[in-house]
Biotite code that builds the C-alpha atoms (Angstrom):
import biotite.structure as struc

atoms = struc.array([
    struc.Atom([106.110, 106.098, 147.755], chain_id="A", res_id=1, res_name="UNK", atom_name="CA", element="C"),
    struc.Atom([104.099, 107.327, 144.765], chain_id="A", res_id=2, res_name="UNK", atom_name="CA", element="C"),
    struc.Atom([102.505, 104.957, 142.230], chain_id="A", res_id=3, res_name="UNK", atom_name="CA", element="C"),
    struc.Atom([102.688, 106.443, 138.724], chain_id="A", res_id=4, res_name="UNK", atom_name="CA", element="C"),
    struc.Atom([101.552, 104.080, 135.965], chain_id="A", res_id=5, res_name="UNK", atom_name="CA", element="C"),
    struc.Atom([102.763, 104.930, 132.474], chain_id="A", res_id=6, res_name="UNK", atom_name="CA", element="C"),
    struc.Atom([99.693, 105.472, 130.341], chain_id="A", res_id=7, res_name="UNK", atom_name="CA", element="C"),
    struc.Atom([97.433, 102.456, 130.244], chain_id="A", res_id=8, res_name="UNK", atom_name="CA", element="C"),
    struc.Atom([100.237, 99.881, 130.397], chain_id="A", res_id=9, res_name="UNK", atom_name="CA", element="C"),
    struc.Atom([98.863, 98.554, 133.676], chain_id="A", res_id=10, res_name="UNK", atom_name="CA", element="C"),
    struc.Atom([95.682, 97.416, 131.843], chain_id="A", res_id=11, res_name="UNK", atom_name="CA", element="C"),
    struc.Atom([97.463, 95.208, 129.299], chain_id="A", res_id=12, res_name="UNK", atom_name="CA", element="C"),
    struc.Atom([97.172, 92.063, 131.455], chain_id="A", res_id=13, res_name="UNK", atom_name="CA", element="C"),
    struc.Atom([93.403, 92.385, 132.047], chain_id="A", res_id=14, res_name="UNK", atom_name="CA", element="C"),
    struc.Atom([91.459, 89.446, 130.572], chain_id="A", res_id=15, res_name="UNK", atom_name="CA", element="C"),
    struc.Atom([88.631, 90.305, 128.174], chain_id="A", res_id=16, res_name="UNK", atom_name="CA", element="C"),
    struc.Atom([86.284, 88.102, 126.135], chain_id="A", res_id=17, res_name="UNK", atom_name="CA", element="C"),
    struc.Atom([86.710, 88.399, 122.368], chain_id="A", res_id=18, res_name="UNK", atom_name="CA", element="C"),
    struc.Atom([83.836, 86.966, 120.343], chain_id="A", res_id=19, res_name="UNK", atom_name="CA", element="C"),
    struc.Atom([83.182, 86.722, 116.617], chain_id="A", res_id=20, res_name="UNK", atom_name="CA", element="C"),
    struc.Atom([79.552, 86.791, 115.522], chain_id="A", res_id=21, res_name="UNK", atom_name="CA", element="C"),
    struc.Atom([78.638, 84.848, 112.417], chain_id="A", res_id=22, res_name="UNK", atom_name="CA", element="C"),
    struc.Atom([75.043, 86.048, 112.331], chain_id="A", res_id=23, res_name="UNK", atom_name="CA", element="C"),
    struc.Atom([71.678, 86.097, 114.083], chain_id="A", res_id=24, res_name="UNK", atom_name="CA", element="C"),
    struc.Atom([68.113, 85.037, 113.564], chain_id="A", res_id=25, res_name="UNK", atom_name="CA", element="C"),
    struc.Atom([64.821, 85.076, 115.433], chain_id="A", res_id=26, res_name="UNK", atom_name="CA", element="C"),
    struc.Atom([62.872, 81.858, 115.829], chain_id="A", res_id=27, res_name="UNK", atom_name="CA", element="C"),
    struc.Atom([59.761, 80.722, 117.592], chain_id="A", res_id=28, res_name="UNK", atom_name="CA", element="C"),
    struc.Atom([60.399, 78.386, 120.508], chain_id="A", res_id=29, res_name="UNK", atom_name="CA", element="C"),
    struc.Atom([58.507, 75.569, 118.776], chain_id="A", res_id=30, res_name="UNK", atom_name="CA", element="C"),
    struc.Atom([60.963, 75.840, 115.840], chain_id="A", res_id=31, res_name="UNK", atom_name="CA", element="C"),
    struc.Atom([63.972, 75.759, 118.196], chain_id="A", res_id=32, res_name="UNK", atom_name="CA", element="C"),
    struc.Atom([62.563, 72.666, 119.897], chain_id="A", res_id=33, res_name="UNK", atom_name="CA", element="C"),
    struc.Atom([62.180, 71.063, 116.463], chain_id="A", res_id=34, res_name="UNK", atom_name="CA", element="C"),
    struc.Atom([65.891, 71.386, 115.571], chain_id="A", res_id=35, res_name="UNK", atom_name="CA", element="C"),
    struc.Atom([67.766, 68.149, 114.970], chain_id="A", res_id=36, res_name="UNK", atom_name="CA", element="C"),
    struc.Atom([71.299, 67.156, 113.949], chain_id="A", res_id=37, res_name="UNK", atom_name="CA", element="C"),
    struc.Atom([70.705, 67.840, 110.243], chain_id="A", res_id=38, res_name="UNK", atom_name="CA", element="C"),
    struc.Atom([68.751, 71.092, 110.687], chain_id="A", res_id=39, res_name="UNK", atom_name="CA", element="C"),
    struc.Atom([69.906, 74.238, 108.905], chain_id="A", res_id=40, res_name="UNK", atom_name="CA", element="C"),
    struc.Atom([69.281, 77.606, 110.544], chain_id="A", res_id=41, res_name="UNK", atom_name="CA", element="C"),
    struc.Atom([69.465, 80.566, 108.159], chain_id="A", res_id=42, res_name="UNK", atom_name="CA", element="C"),
    struc.Atom([71.169, 83.638, 109.592], chain_id="A", res_id=43, res_name="UNK", atom_name="CA", element="C"),
    struc.Atom([70.754, 87.326, 108.814], chain_id="A", res_id=44, res_name="UNK", atom_name="CA", element="C"),
    struc.Atom([74.232, 87.747, 107.341], chain_id="A", res_id=45, res_name="UNK", atom_name="CA", element="C"),
    struc.Atom([75.169, 87.298, 103.693], chain_id="A", res_id=46, res_name="UNK", atom_name="CA", element="C"),
    struc.Atom([78.125, 85.051, 102.799], chain_id="A", res_id=47, res_name="UNK", atom_name="CA", element="C"),
    struc.Atom([80.213, 87.988, 101.539], chain_id="A", res_id=48, res_name="UNK", atom_name="CA", element="C"),
    struc.Atom([79.681, 90.168, 104.640], chain_id="A", res_id=49, res_name="UNK", atom_name="CA", element="C"),
    struc.Atom([82.396, 90.637, 107.227], chain_id="A", res_id=50, res_name="UNK", atom_name="CA", element="C"),
    struc.Atom([81.957, 89.113, 110.686], chain_id="A", res_id=51, res_name="UNK", atom_name="CA", element="C"),
    struc.Atom([81.613, 91.269, 113.801], chain_id="A", res_id=52, res_name="UNK", atom_name="CA", element="C"),
    struc.Atom([84.514, 91.137, 116.271], chain_id="A", res_id=53, res_name="UNK", atom_name="CA", element="C"),
    struc.Atom([83.488, 92.172, 119.775], chain_id="A", res_id=54, res_name="UNK", atom_name="CA", element="C"),
    struc.Atom([85.292, 92.636, 123.074], chain_id="A", res_id=55, res_name="UNK", atom_name="CA", element="C"),
    struc.Atom([83.005, 92.219, 126.076], chain_id="A", res_id=56, res_name="UNK", atom_name="CA", element="C"),
    struc.Atom([80.009, 92.792, 123.785], chain_id="A", res_id=57, res_name="UNK", atom_name="CA", element="C"),
    struc.Atom([81.301, 96.004, 122.158], chain_id="A", res_id=58, res_name="UNK", atom_name="CA", element="C"),
    struc.Atom([82.011, 96.007, 118.434], chain_id="A", res_id=59, res_name="UNK", atom_name="CA", element="C"),
    struc.Atom([85.703, 96.747, 117.837], chain_id="A", res_id=60, res_name="UNK", atom_name="CA", element="C"),
    struc.Atom([86.360, 95.424, 114.323], chain_id="A", res_id=61, res_name="UNK", atom_name="CA", element="C"),
    struc.Atom([85.125, 93.371, 111.397], chain_id="A", res_id=62, res_name="UNK", atom_name="CA", element="C"),
    struc.Atom([86.944, 90.481, 109.799], chain_id="A", res_id=63, res_name="UNK", atom_name="CA", element="C"),
    struc.Atom([86.878, 87.329, 107.722], chain_id="A", res_id=64, res_name="UNK", atom_name="CA", element="C"),
    struc.Atom([87.416, 83.672, 108.585], chain_id="A", res_id=65, res_name="UNK", atom_name="CA", element="C"),
    struc.Atom([90.743, 82.078, 107.679], chain_id="A", res_id=66, res_name="UNK", atom_name="CA", element="C"),
    struc.Atom([92.125, 78.580, 108.237], chain_id="A", res_id=67, res_name="UNK", atom_name="CA", element="C"),
    struc.Atom([95.557, 77.946, 109.678], chain_id="A", res_id=68, res_name="UNK", atom_name="CA", element="C"),
    struc.Atom([96.434, 74.298, 109.956], chain_id="A", res_id=69, res_name="UNK", atom_name="CA", element="C"),
    struc.Atom([93.469, 72.513, 111.521], chain_id="A", res_id=70, res_name="UNK", atom_name="CA", element="C"),
    struc.Atom([92.068, 75.619, 113.262], chain_id="A", res_id=71, res_name="UNK", atom_name="CA", element="C"),
    struc.Atom([89.883, 78.551, 112.298], chain_id="A", res_id=72, res_name="UNK", atom_name="CA", element="C"),
    struc.Atom([91.216, 82.058, 112.667], chain_id="A", res_id=73, res_name="UNK", atom_name="CA", element="C"),
    struc.Atom([90.094, 85.578, 111.905], chain_id="A", res_id=74, res_name="UNK", atom_name="CA", element="C"),
    struc.Atom([91.757, 88.199, 109.728], chain_id="A", res_id=75, res_name="UNK", atom_name="CA", element="C"),
    struc.Atom([90.870, 91.723, 110.850], chain_id="A", res_id=76, res_name="UNK", atom_name="CA", element="C"),
    struc.Atom([89.793, 93.701, 107.786], chain_id="A", res_id=77, res_name="UNK", atom_name="CA", element="C"),
    struc.Atom([88.577, 96.946, 109.360], chain_id="A", res_id=78, res_name="UNK", atom_name="CA", element="C"),
    struc.Atom([88.543, 98.526, 112.784], chain_id="A", res_id=79, res_name="UNK", atom_name="CA", element="C"),
    struc.Atom([85.261, 99.900, 114.091], chain_id="A", res_id=80, res_name="UNK", atom_name="CA", element="C"),
    struc.Atom([85.034, 103.640, 113.626], chain_id="A", res_id=81, res_name="UNK", atom_name="CA", element="C"),
    struc.Atom([88.086, 103.705, 111.328], chain_id="A", res_id=82, res_name="UNK", atom_name="CA", element="C"),
    struc.Atom([86.047, 105.321, 108.538], chain_id="A", res_id=83, res_name="UNK", atom_name="CA", element="C"),
    struc.Atom([85.006, 108.227, 110.761], chain_id="A", res_id=84, res_name="UNK", atom_name="CA", element="C"),
    struc.Atom([81.731, 106.651, 111.843], chain_id="A", res_id=85, res_name="UNK", atom_name="CA", element="C"),
    struc.Atom([80.981, 105.754, 115.423], chain_id="A", res_id=86, res_name="UNK", atom_name="CA", element="C"),
    struc.Atom([80.788, 101.985, 115.906], chain_id="A", res_id=87, res_name="UNK", atom_name="CA", element="C"),
    struc.Atom([77.206, 100.774, 116.246], chain_id="A", res_id=88, res_name="UNK", atom_name="CA", element="C"),
    struc.Atom([76.080, 97.852, 118.339], chain_id="A", res_id=89, res_name="UNK", atom_name="CA", element="C"),
    struc.Atom([75.293, 94.661, 116.357], chain_id="A", res_id=90, res_name="UNK", atom_name="CA", element="C"),
    struc.Atom([71.544, 95.230, 116.781], chain_id="A", res_id=91, res_name="UNK", atom_name="CA", element="C"),
    struc.Atom([71.735, 98.774, 115.408], chain_id="A", res_id=92, res_name="UNK", atom_name="CA", element="C"),
    struc.Atom([74.000, 98.070, 112.429], chain_id="A", res_id=93, res_name="UNK", atom_name="CA", element="C"),
    struc.Atom([71.713, 95.689, 110.505], chain_id="A", res_id=94, res_name="UNK", atom_name="CA", element="C"),
    struc.Atom([70.216, 98.407, 108.241], chain_id="A", res_id=95, res_name="UNK", atom_name="CA", element="C"),
    struc.Atom([73.721, 99.728, 107.503], chain_id="A", res_id=96, res_name="UNK", atom_name="CA", element="C"),
    struc.Atom([74.895, 96.225, 106.518], chain_id="A", res_id=97, res_name="UNK", atom_name="CA", element="C"),
    struc.Atom([71.982, 95.887, 104.097], chain_id="A", res_id=98, res_name="UNK", atom_name="CA", element="C"),
    struc.Atom([72.758, 99.276, 102.571], chain_id="A", res_id=99, res_name="UNK", atom_name="CA", element="C"),
    struc.Atom([76.439, 98.327, 102.231], chain_id="A", res_id=100, res_name="UNK", atom_name="CA", element="C"),
    struc.Atom([75.489, 95.259, 100.187], chain_id="A", res_id=101, res_name="UNK", atom_name="CA", element="C"),
    struc.Atom([73.448, 97.454, 97.842], chain_id="A", res_id=102, res_name="UNK", atom_name="CA", element="C"),
    struc.Atom([76.567, 99.395, 96.788], chain_id="A", res_id=103, res_name="UNK", atom_name="CA", element="C"),
    struc.Atom([77.828, 96.533, 94.571], chain_id="A", res_id=104, res_name="UNK", atom_name="CA", element="C"),
])
């Protein structure tokens, strides 16, 4: 008996973790310990920037938040690497994101 999977079909049922990153910031521990229920933490992302969509920590797309009923969702706007560039990790793409905002 020979096992011959067709393409990568056998991988379709593998669970992966999809995460959407709103933004990041660096804080001193004393500032983290000082957070309370009404605290506001400013992030490194502008309100008009797309959110990073990652699978198991690897950037695969960028998208925008949508609401459907009483739940949040995400509309994929662009796939990573679709413009001919190699997808960068979230830590390495920050300068590119700033440059993208300057094009307006």
